[in-house]
C-alpha positions as CSV (number, residue, x, y, z in Angstrom):
1,M,-58.8,87.2,117.3
2,H,-57.8,87.7,113.7
3,R,-60.8,88.6,111.6
4,I,-60.0,86.0,109.0
5,G,-60.1,83.3,111.6
6,C,-63.5,84.4,112.9
7,R,-64.9,84.5,109.3
8,F,-63.7,81.0,108.7
9,L,-65.2,79.7,112.0
10,L,-68.5,81.4,111.3
11,T,-68.9,80.0,107.8
12,I,-67.3,76.6,108.0
13,W,-68.3,75.3,111.5
14,T,-72.1,75.3,111.5
15,V,-72.7,75.1,115.3
16,P,-74.1,77.8,117.6
17,F,-71.6,80.1,119.3
18,L,-70.9,83.8,119.9
19,A,-68.0,85.4,118.1
20,N,-66.5,88.8,117.5
21,S,-63.1,90.3,117.1
22,A,-62.2,90.2,120.8
23,S,-64.3,87.4,122.3
24,N,-63.9,83.9,123.6
25,V,-65.3,81.6,121.1
26,V,-66.5,78.1,122.1
27,L,-67.6,75.5,119.6
28,E,-69.1,72.3,121.0
29,N,-69.6,69.2,118.9
30,N,-70.3,66.4,121.3
31,G,-71.1,63.9,118.6
32,Y,-67.4,63.7,117.9
33,N,-66.6,64.1,121.7
34,N,-64.6,67.3,121.1
35,V,-64.7,70.9,122.1
36,L,-63.1,73.8,120.2
37,I,-61.9,77.0,121.8
38,A,-60.9,80.2,120.2
39,I,-59.2,82.5,122.6
40,H,-58.1,86.1,122.1
41,N,-54.9,87.3,123.8
42,D,-56.7,88.8,126.8
43,V,-58.6,85.6,127.7
44,D,-57.1,83.0,130.1
45,E,-56.0,80.0,128.2
46,V,-55.7,77.8,131.3
47,D,-59.2,78.4,132.5
48,G,-60.5,77.8,129.0
49,L,-58.7,74.4,128.9
50,L,-59.9,73.3,132.3
51,N,-63.5,74.4,131.5
52,R,-63.4,72.3,128.4
53,I,-62.4,69.2,130.4
54,K,-65.4,69.8,132.7
55,I,-67.6,69.9,129.6
56,L,-66.1,66.6,128.5
57,E,-66.8,65.1,131.9
58,S,-70.4,66.3,132.0
59,N,-73.1,63.8,132.9
60,G,-70.4,61.4,134.3
61,A,-68.7,60.9,130.9
62,D,-65.1,59.7,130.7
63,P,-63.0,62.5,129.1
64,T,-60.4,60.1,127.9
65,G,-59.9,60.4,124.2
66,G,-61.7,63.7,124.0
67,T,-60.2,66.4,121.8
68,V,-59.8,70.0,122.7
69,V,-58.7,72.4,119.9
70,L,-57.1,75.5,121.4
71,I,-57.1,78.5,119.0
72,T,-55.2,81.6,120.0
73,D,-53.4,84.6,118.6
74,G,-51.9,85.7,121.9
75,T,-49.6,84.6,124.7
76,E,-50.2,83.8,128.4
77,N,-49.3,86.7,130.6
78,E,-50.6,85.9,134.1
79,P,-51.0,82.9,136.3
80,P,-52.1,80.1,136.3
81,M,-49.6,79.2,133.7
82,I,-50.1,76.4,131.1
83,S,-47.1,74.4,132.6
84,T,-49.1,74.0,135.9
85,V,-52.0,72.2,134.3
86,I,-50.2,69.9,131.8
87,N,-50.3,67.0,134.3
88,T,-54.1,67.6,134.7
89,L,-54.6,67.4,131.0
90,V,-52.4,64.3,130.6
91,G,-54.1,62.7,133.6
92,A,-57.5,63.3,132.1
93,G,-56.5,61.6,128.8
94,V,-57.5,64.7,126.8
95,V,-55.8,65.3,123.5
96,V,-55.1,69.0,122.9
97,S,-54.5,70.2,119.4
98,C,-53.4,73.8,119.0
99,I,-53.8,76.4,116.3
100,G,-51.9,79.6,116.6
101,I,-53.0,82.5,114.4
102,G,-50.7,85.4,113.6
103,P,-47.1,86.1,114.5
104,E,-47.8,86.7,118.3
105,A,-49.4,83.3,118.9
106,D,-48.2,81.5,122.0
107,E,-44.8,79.7,121.7
108,Q,-46.0,77.0,124.1
109,L,-48.7,75.6,121.7
110,A,-46.3,72.9,120.3
111,F,-45.4,71.9,123.9
112,I,-49.1,71.5,124.9
113,A,-49.8,69.4,121.8
114,S,-46.8,67.1,122.1
115,E,-47.4,66.5,125.9
116,T,-51.0,65.5,125.3
117,G,-50.6,63.6,122.0
118,G,-52.2,66.3,119.9
119,S,-51.0,68.2,116.9
120,S,-50.0,71.9,116.6
121,Y,-50.4,74.3,113.7
122,H,-49.7,78.0,112.9
123,H,-51.6,80.2,110.6
124,V,-49.6,83.2,109.4
125,D,-51.4,84.5,106.3
126,E,-54.4,86.6,107.1
127,D,-55.5,86.5,103.5
128,S,-55.6,82.8,103.2
129,V,-58.8,81.1,104.5
130,A,-57.8,78.1,102.3
131,D,-54.8,77.5,104.5
132,L,-56.9,77.8,107.6
133,S,-59.4,75.4,106.2
134,Q,-56.5,73.0,105.5
135,I,-55.4,73.3,109.1
136,F,-58.9,72.4,110.4
137,N,-59.1,69.5,108.0
138,S,-55.8,68.2,109.3
139,V,-56.9,68.5,112.9
140,E,-60.1,66.7,112.0
141,F,-58.3,63.9,110.2
142,Y,-55.7,63.6,113.0
143,R,-58.7,63.1,115.3
144,S,-60.8,60.8,113.1
145,N,-58.4,58.7,111.1
146,S,-59.7,55.5,112.8
147,D,-63.1,56.2,111.0
148,W,-62.3,57.2,107.4
149,N,-65.9,58.4,106.7
150,M,-65.5,61.2,109.3
151,A,-62.5,62.8,107.5
152,T,-62.7,66.0,105.4
153,L,-59.9,66.1,102.8
154,Q,-58.7,69.1,101.0
155,I,-58.0,68.7,97.3
156,Y,-57.3,72.2,96.2
157,S,-55.9,75.3,98.0
158,E,-54.5,78.5,96.6
159,T,-54.3,82.2,97.5
160,I,-53.9,84.6,94.6
161,I,-54.2,88.2,93.6
162,L,-56.6,88.6,90.6
163,A,-56.3,91.8,88.6
164,A,-59.3,94.0,87.9
165,S,-61.6,92.5,85.2
166,D,-59.3,89.5,84.9
167,V,-60.1,85.7,84.9
168,I,-58.2,82.8,86.4
169,G,-58.7,79.1,85.8
170,G,-57.8,76.0,87.6
171,N,-58.6,72.3,88.0
172,F,-58.9,69.6,90.7
173,Y,-59.6,65.9,90.7
174,I,-62.3,63.9,92.4
175,D,-61.1,60.2,92.7
176,S,-63.3,57.2,93.5
177,T,-62.5,57.3,97.2
178,I,-64.1,60.7,97.8
179,G,-67.0,62.8,96.5
180,E,-69.4,63.2,99.4
181,G,-70.0,66.7,100.6
182,T,-67.8,68.3,98.0
183,T,-67.6,72.1,98.5
184,M,-65.7,74.8,96.7
185,T,-65.2,78.1,98.5
186,V,-63.8,81.4,97.2
187,F,-63.1,84.2,99.7
188,W,-62.0,87.7,98.8
189,K,-60.4,90.3,101.1
190,Q,-61.5,93.7,99.7
191,D,-64.9,95.3,100.1
192,S,-66.3,94.9,96.7
193,A,-68.9,93.2,94.5
194,P,-68.8,89.4,94.6
195,I,-66.7,87.4,92.2
196,D,-68.1,85.2,89.5
197,L,-67.4,81.5,89.7
198,T,-68.2,78.8,87.1
199,I,-67.3,75.1,87.4
200,N,-67.2,72.4,84.7
201,D,-67.6,68.8,85.9
202,P,-65.9,65.9,84.1
203,D,-68.9,65.6,81.7
204,N,-68.5,69.4,80.9
205,D,-71.8,70.2,82.6
206,V,-71.6,73.8,83.8
207,I,-72.3,74.9,87.4
208,D,-72.9,78.7,87.9
209,D,-75.0,81.0,90.0
210,S,-78.2,79.3,88.8
211,Y,-77.1,76.0,90.5
212,S,-79.1,75.2,93.7
213,G,-75.9,74.7,95.7
214,Y,-74.4,78.0,94.6
215,E,-74.5,80.6,97.4
216,I,-73.1,84.2,97.7
217,K,-72.4,85.3,101.2
218,I,-71.7,89.0,100.9
219,D,-71.3,89.6,104.7
220,F,-68.5,87.0,104.7
221,K,-67.1,88.0,101.3
222,M,-67.4,84.5,99.9
223,V,-69.0,82.3,97.2
224,E,-69.6,78.7,98.2
225,V,-70.7,75.9,95.9
226,R,-71.9,72.7,97.5
227,I,-72.1,69.8,95.0
228,A,-75.2,67.7,95.5
229,G,-74.9,64.0,96.2
230,V,-71.6,62.3,95.2
231,A,-69.4,64.4,93.0
232,K,-68.5,62.8,89.6
233,T,-65.1,61.1,89.4
234,G,-62.5,62.8,87.2
235,R,-61.1,66.2,86.3
236,W,-63.1,69.3,87.3
237,E,-62.3,72.8,85.9
238,F,-63.2,76.2,87.3
239,H,-62.9,79.9,86.3
240,V,-63.0,82.9,88.7
241,T,-63.8,86.3,87.3
242,N,-63.0,89.6,89.0
243,P,-65.8,92.0,87.8
244,T,-64.5,95.0,89.8
245,I,-62.1,97.7,88.9
246,E,-59.6,96.8,91.6
247,A,-57.3,93.8,92.2
248,L,-58.7,91.2,94.6
249,T,-56.9,88.9,97.0
250,L,-58.7,85.5,96.6
251,S,-58.5,82.4,98.8
252,I,-59.7,79.3,97.0
253,S,-60.3,75.9,98.5
254,V,-62.0,72.6,97.6
255,N,-62.9,70.0,100.2
256,S,-64.5,66.6,99.9
257,K,-65.4,63.6,102.1
258,P,-65.0,59.8,101.5
259,T,-67.9,58.1,99.8
260,E,-69.8,55.7,102.1
261,G,-68.9,52.1,101.6
262,S,-66.0,52.9,99.3
263,T,-62.4,51.7,99.7
264,P,-60.5,53.8,102.3
265,P,-59.6,57.2,101.0
266,L,-56.3,58.4,99.6
267,H,-54.7,60.6,102.3
268,V,-51.5,62.1,103.5
269,S,-50.1,62.2,107.0
270,P,-47.3,64.8,107.4
271,H,-44.6,64.7,110.1
272,I,-41.7,66.9,111.1
273,L,-38.6,65.7,113.0
274,V,-38.5,68.4,115.7
275,N,-40.6,71.4,116.7
276,K,-37.7,73.8,117.4
277,V,-34.5,74.6,115.5
278,N,-31.9,76.7,117.5
279,F,-28.7,77.5,115.7
280,T,-26.8,77.8,119.0
281,D,-27.3,74.0,119.5
282,T,-24.5,71.5,118.9
283,P,-24.4,69.6,116.7
284,S,-25.9,71.7,113.8
285,P,-29.7,71.5,113.7
286,M,-31.4,69.0,111.5
287,M,-34.9,69.2,110.1
288,I,-36.6,66.4,108.1
289,I,-40.0,66.9,106.7
290,S,-41.9,63.7,105.8
291,A,-45.3,62.8,104.4
292,E,-46.8,59.3,104.4
293,V,-49.1,58.8,101.4
294,L,-51.6,55.9,101.8
295,R,-54.8,54.6,100.5
296,G,-56.2,53.2,103.7
297,Y,-53.1,51.3,104.9
298,D,-51.6,50.6,101.5
299,A,-48.6,52.6,100.4
300,V,-48.9,55.0,97.5
301,I,-45.6,55.2,95.6
302,N,-44.2,57.4,92.8
303,A,-46.5,60.3,93.7
304,N,-45.4,63.9,93.4
305,V,-45.0,65.3,96.9
306,T,-44.1,68.9,97.7
307,A,-43.7,70.9,100.9
308,I,-44.5,74.6,100.9
309,L,-42.9,76.5,103.8
310,R,-44.0,80.0,104.8
311,V,-42.5,82.0,107.6
312,S,-43.6,85.4,108.7
313,T,-41.8,87.7,111.3
314,A,-43.1,90.9,112.6
315,L,-40.5,93.7,112.3
316,D,-40.7,97.4,113.3
317,D,-41.2,98.4,109.6
318,G,-43.8,95.6,108.9
319,T,-44.1,91.9,108.5
320,V,-41.6,89.9,106.5
321,T,-42.8,86.7,104.8
322,E,-40.6,84.2,103.1
323,V,-41.8,81.2,101.0
324,S,-39.7,78.2,100.0
325,T,-40.5,74.9,98.2
326,L,-39.1,71.5,99.0
327,T,-39.5,68.3,97.0
328,L,-40.0,65.1,99.2
329,K,-38.7,61.8,97.8
330,D,-39.4,58.1,98.5
331,N,-36.0,56.9,97.1
332,G,-34.3,55.4,100.2
333,A,-31.6,58.1,100.2
334,G,-30.9,61.3,102.2
335,G,-33.6,61.9,104.7
336,D,-35.6,58.9,103.4
337,L,-34.9,55.5,105.0
338,H,-36.7,53.0,102.7
339,E,-37.4,53.2,99.0
340,D,-41.0,52.8,97.9
341,D,-42.7,52.5,101.3
342,G,-45.0,55.5,100.7
343,I,-43.1,57.8,103.1
344,Y,-41.6,60.8,101.3
345,C,-38.9,62.7,103.0
346,A,-36.3,65.5,102.6
347,F,-34.0,67.6,104.7
348,F,-34.9,71.3,105.0
349,T,-32.0,73.7,104.8
350,S,-33.4,77.0,103.3
351,Y,-33.6,79.0,106.5
352,S,-34.0,82.7,105.9
353,I,-35.3,84.4,109.0
354,D,-36.2,83.6,112.6
355,G,-39.8,82.7,113.2
356,K,-42.4,80.0,112.8
357,Y,-42.2,78.0,109.6
358,N,-45.7,76.8,108.6
359,I,-45.7,73.7,106.3
360,K,-48.2,72.8,103.7
361,I,-47.9,69.4,102.0
362,I,-49.2,69.0,98.4
363,V,-49.5,65.5,96.9
364,N,-50.7,65.0,93.3
365,N,-50.8,62.3,90.7
366,E,-51.8,64.4,87.7
367,D,-49.2,62.6,85.6
368,A,-50.7,59.2,86.6
369,S,-47.3,57.9,87.7
370,A,-48.3,56.8,91.1
371,G,-49.2,53.2,92.2
372,I,-50.8,51.5,95.1
373,V,-48.7,48.7,96.8
374,Y,-50.5,45.7,98.2
375,D,-49.5,42.6,100.1
376,A,-46.1,43.9,101.0
377,V,-44.4,44.0,104.4
378,R,-44.1,47.8,104.3
379,N,-40.7,49.2,105.0
380,R,-39.1,45.8,104.8
381,G,-39.4,44.6,101.1
382,P,-41.3,41.7,99.7
383,E,-43.4,39.4,101.8
384,I,-42.0,36.0,102.7
385,P,-44.9,33.4,102.6
386,T,-45.0,30.1,104.4
387,D,-43.7,28.2,101.4
388,G,-40.4,30.2,101.5
389,E,-40.7,31.7,98.1
390,P,-40.7,35.6,98.2
391,N,-43.7,37.4,96.7
392,E,-43.0,40.7,94.9
393,P,-45.4,43.4,96.1
394,I,-48.5,43.8,94.0
395,T,-48.8,47.3,92.5
396,E,-51.8,48.7,90.7
397,P,-52.0,52.2,89.0
398,A,-53.4,54.9,91.1
399,E,-56.1,57.3,89.9
400,Q,-55.4,60.9,89.3
401,F,-55.7,62.7,92.6
402,T,-54.6,65.6,94.7
403,R,-54.4,65.9,98.5
404,I,-53.3,68.8,100.7
405,A,-52.6,68.8,104.4
406,S,-50.8,70.8,107.0
407,A,-47.7,69.5,108.6
408,G,-47.9,72.0,111.4
409,Y,-44.9,74.3,112.1
410,F,-41.5,74.5,113.6
411,S,-39.8,77.5,115.2
412,V,-36.4,78.8,114.2
413,S,-34.3,81.0,116.5
414,D,-30.8,82.5,116.7
415,L,-30.3,82.2,112.9
416,P,-26.7,83.4,112.1
417,P,-26.4,86.7,110.2
418,N,-24.2,84.9,107.6
419,M,-26.7,82.1,107.1
420,T,-27.0,82.6,103.3
421,S,-23.3,83.2,102.7
422,H,-21.9,80.4,104.9
423,D,-22.2,76.7,104.2
424,W,-23.6,75.2,107.3
425,F,-24.6,71.7,106.3
426,A,-22.6,68.6,105.1
427,P,-23.8,66.2,102.5
428,S,-26.0,63.4,103.8
429,K,-24.7,59.9,104.1
430,V,-25.0,57.5,101.2
431,T,-26.9,54.5,102.4
432,D,-27.4,52.4,99.3
433,L,-23.9,51.8,97.9
434,K,-23.9,48.4,96.1
435,V,-21.8,46.3,93.8
436,T,-23.9,45.6,90.7
437,N,-21.3,43.6,88.6
438,I,-17.9,42.0,89.1
439,S,-15.7,40.7,86.3
440,S,-12.8,38.6,87.6
441,E,-11.4,38.2,84.1
442,E,-11.3,42.0,83.5
443,R,-10.7,42.8,87.2
444,T,-13.5,45.3,87.3
445,A,-16.3,46.1,89.7
446,V,-19.3,48.3,89.0
447,L,-20.6,50.4,91.9
448,S,-23.9,52.3,92.1
449,W,-25.6,54.6,94.7
450,T,-28.1,57.4,94.9
451,A,-26.5,60.8,94.6
452,T,-26.5,62.8,97.8
453,G,-26.5,66.6,97.9
454,D,-24.4,69.6,98.9
455,D,-26.5,70.4,102.0
456,Y,-27.8,67.0,103.3
457,D,-29.9,65.7,100.4
458,Q,-30.4,69.2,98.7
459,G,-28.3,70.4,95.8
460,T,-25.2,68.7,94.4
461,A,-22.1,67.5,96.1
462,S,-18.6,68.5,94.9
463,F,-17.0,65.1,94.7
464,Y,-16.9,61.6,96.1
465,D,-14.0,60.1,98.1
466,I,-14.0,56.3,97.6
467,R,-11.6,54.3,99.7
468,F,-10.8,50.6,100.2
469,S,-9.2,48.3,102.7
470,S,-9.0,44.6,103.5
471,S,-10.4,45.4,106.9
472,F,-14.1,46.2,107.4
473,S,-13.5,47.7,110.8
474,E,-10.6,49.9,109.6
475,L,-12.8,51.3,106.8
476,R,-15.6,52.0,109.3
477,N,-13.6,53.4,112.1
478,S,-10.6,55.0,110.3
479,F,-11.8,56.0,106.9
480,E,-9.3,58.8,106.4
481,S,-6.3,56.4,107.0
482,T,-7.4,53.9,104.4
483,S,-6.3,54.0,100.8
484,S,-8.1,56.0,98.1
485,V,-9.0,54.3,94.9
486,E,-7.6,57.3,93.0
487,G,-3.9,56.8,92.5
488,H,-4.1,53.0,93.2
489,H,-6.8,51.8,90.8
490,G,-8.5,52.9,87.7
491,I,-11.9,54.6,87.6
492,V,-14.4,54.8,84.8
493,G,-17.0,57.4,85.8
494,G,-17.2,60.9,87.4
495,L,-16.1,61.0,91.0
496,H,-15.5,64.8,90.5
497,A,-18.8,65.4,88.6
498,P,-21.6,64.2,90.9
499,Q,-25.2,64.3,89.7
500,N,-27.9,66.2,91.3
501,S,-29.3,64.7,94.5
502,G,-31.6,61.8,94.0
503,N,-30.1,60.6,90.7
504,N,-28.3,57.3,90.2
505,E,-24.5,57.4,90.3
506,V,-22.6,54.6,88.5
507,I,-18.8,54.1,88.3
508,T,-16.5,51.2,87.4
509,L,-13.4,50.4,89.4
510,V,-10.5,48.8,87.5
511,I,-8.6,46.9,90.2
512,N,-4.8,46.4,89.7
513,N,-2.8,43.3,90.5
514,S,-2.0,44.4,94.1
515,V,-5.3,42.7,95.0
516,I,-4.7,39.0,94.6
517,T,-7.3,36.5,93.5
518,G,-9.6,35.5,96.4
519,Q,-8.7,38.5,98.6
520,R,-11.6,40.5,99.9
521,V,-11.6,44.2,99.3
522,C,-14.0,46.4,101.4
523,V,-15.1,49.7,99.7
524,A,-17.0,52.7,101.1
525,L,-17.3,56.4,100.2
526,Q,-17.9,59.9,101.6
527,A,-19.5,62.8,99.7
528,V,-17.7,66.1,100.0
529,D,-19.2,69.6,99.3
530,D,-17.4,72.7,98.0
531,S,-16.6,73.9,101.5
532,G,-14.9,70.7,102.4
533,H,-17.7,69.4,104.6
534,K,-17.8,65.6,104.5
535,S,-20.7,63.2,104.9
536,E,-20.6,60.2,107.2
537,T,-19.1,57.1,105.7
538,S,-21.5,55.2,103.5
539,N,-22.5,51.6,104.0
540,I,-19.6,49.2,103.2
541,V,-19.5,46.7,100.3
542,S,-17.0,44.0,99.4
543,I,-15.4,42.8,96.2
544,V,-13.7,39.4,95.7
545,F,-12.2,38.2,92.4
546,H,-12.2,34.5,91.8
547,S,-10.0,32.5,89.4
548,E,-11.8,32.1,86.1
549,E,-10.9,30.2,82.9
550,P,-12.6,29.9,79.5
551,M,-15.6,27.6,79.5
552,H,-14.1,25.3,76.8
553,M,-11.0,24.8,78.9
554,R,-13.2,23.9,81.9
555,S,-15.0,21.4,79.7
556,D,-11.8,19.7,78.5
557,Q,-10.5,19.5,82.0
558,T,-13.8,18.0,83.2
559,K,-13.6,15.3,80.5
560,T,-10.0,14.5,81.4
561,I,-10.9,14.2,85.0
562,I,-13.8,12.0,84.3
563,L,-11.7,9.8,82.0
564,A,-8.9,9.5,84.5
565,S,-11.4,8.6,87.2
566,C,-12.9,5.9,85.0
567,I,-9.4,4.4,84.2
568,T,-8.5,4.5,87.9
569,V,-11.7,2.8,88.9
570,S,-11.1,0.1,86.2
571,I,-7.6,-0.5,87.4
572,V,-8.7,-0.8,91.0
573,V,-11.6,-3.2,90.0
574,T,-9.2,-5.3,87.9
575,I,-6.7,-5.6,90.8
576,I,-9.4,-6.6,93.2
577,V,-10.7,-9.3,90.8
578,V,-7.1,-10.6,90.2
579,L,-6.4,-10.7,93.9
580,F,-9.7,-12.5,94.5
581,I,-8.9,-15.1,91.8
582,I,-5.4,-15.7,93.2
583,R,-6.8,-16.1,96.7
584,Q,-9.3,-18.7,95.4
585,L,-6.6,-20.7,93.7
586,K,-4.4,-20.7,96.8
587,M,-7.4,-22.0,98.8
588,K,-8.0,-24.8,96.4
589,A,-4.3,-25.7,96.4
590,S,-4.3,-25.9,100.2
591,I,-7.3,-28.2,100.2
592,A,-5.6,-30.5,97.6
593,V,-2.4,-30.9,99.7
594,G,-4.4,-31.6,102.8
595,V,-6.2,-34.5,101.1
């Protein structure tokens, strides 16, 4: 097993076990009803899994809901094979979460996890204990999110190279939902003297090597600081000094737990659309990365959410590592279905090499822009109470905070050699086209939508093709055969100068007299990129112009109508009265003759 993994297990998981660079490592923590296994590539994974089920069943216990964490840096190479025991694992109700370490980790880890309801992760950077800590925290949170107080949340994670005799600074935030068991850990890779770490709390009190919770562990090449009690709420700062004459590779992480009796913690739950992307598949592969940001069950909106993707592939001349960054958005466009529901999404298109793409999600509110949404029917807009009047969701400002979690990984295979030079992806569909204003007098309609991208929701489209028809179904089913607004109607705005993905697009259509008053016009659009790839047809909106006249004319007409009505009523009443009188006179005359 990779040395970095053993170092992490030895120092972070404080339970008895035996470990060395080529040993089976078993960690038992029956208080949480789980067993963790670390397996080197010459140890039978299947026997390890079945033995862990037996442990969960010990003393007549029901293994259902038990968690097995399978850690391996190898692949299965002899029977029995994992596929032969999947049914046993599923039947036992055991959840298997898998952590692969290094480029040779078993490809079947994602399959095992998905079949048993677990999660799968891949650790590719031997220098980053912080990333491995983040993975373990994600496994623990995945397992314990029904009990917030059991979760360990990562609030800082970074791997850097610090030059000789240099100093680096950073900061992290403790918000009011966390603070218990706060620990800062700094690992270094090289054999050298320990680094110097100082921390300033929000009151500017200094924590250094004289602090009771400050511990140097030379054997593990690490400095660990455990904050006593509940850490103070606010911004913490730290400085790391390299006292040696050589550059050091440092892995820095900060973890904290929820405070007992507090509101549920701010947390992030990442997800990926698929576990495998194969470029020989048809249609073209699609990958959406999402992260749900919540405080308890309440949505956190307007946060800054970023996905960091790292892929490593072992080649004959060494290991190639590529890193890319992706901004996730909660704007109801592109890969995101609903605006302001706390779920941030984006398409990933920056494929560079075949391999396992490991995903780290970073959420921060350093600019204090985020808010917590209450009393809303999430994903569906405002709540409709019993009195029939809609309530707008209640939003309160969120504290400054940071959260980091692993989204696991996905595998990419058969990447085309011309991947970077060929345009493989069309713009994503516009889903929020709407009419924001109609002027019947000026015969104009203002349209708005969220800009899509060149590749799905990434980049900038080349232009928009807006078309119209009197038939909804024709526009939906035969978009190309309908009429383009260009050449038929005037346009105020830039169809040929789209904005960057995620921005708001606004244009004004000036409709000519070919559209008569009262006639419905259906309008939709497609985004087109510079290679001619077209998006799916957007949602369809309709425009109807009504006959309008100036208000003073309407007022005069109303008065005339009222006056005419009054005259008519008067005439009718007069006629009725006259007829009544005549009838009465005739009756009297008839009576007189009879007498």
